[in-house]
C-alpha positions, -999 to +999 in steps of 0.1 A: +252+751-232+277+727-217+262+732-183+227+723-196+240+692-212+257+681-180+226+687-160+205+668-186+228+639-186+229+639-148+191+638-146+190+609-171+217+590-152+200+596-119+167+580-131+187+552-147+205+545-114+173+542-095+157+520-122+187+497-125+189+494-088+153+483-086+157+459-115+186+442-097+165+437-066+180+463-045+164+494-030+161+525-052+176+545-024+209+525-027+209+533-064+204+570-057+231+571-031+255+554-055+247+579-082+251+609-059+285+597-049+296+591-085+281+624-095+299+642-068+332+627-081+324+639-116+316+674-103+348+677-084+369+667-114+349+691-136+354+719-111+391+712-110+394+712-148+374+745-150+397+762-125+427+748-143+414+762-176+414+797-161+379+802-147+377+816-112+368+794-083+337+815-076+324+812-112+329+774-112+313+771-077+282+790-089+278+767-119+285+735-100+260+743-074+234+737-101+253+709-119+254+689-087+222+696-069+197+693-098+207+657-107+210+649-070+175+661-064+165+641-095+180+610-080+162+615-047+128+621-065+133+590-088+141+569-058+109+581-041+087+576-072+101+542-082+105+530-046 
């Protein structure tokens, strides 16, 4: 359930980043790039916390492939749609 919540929040934030970027007069692509960088930092910290809590690196990597890529794709799509 925690994974689905993280993906859902990431998708919402990805759309918000593109929308806010457009509202500030910048390109939606710059908002998407900023979001992807920040989301990557979040995923690295969450991965590290998961392995520190006792989960194997392979299990965490399998989960974080989805946790990172789905919101990153959402950021790209929202930048294309709003752009």
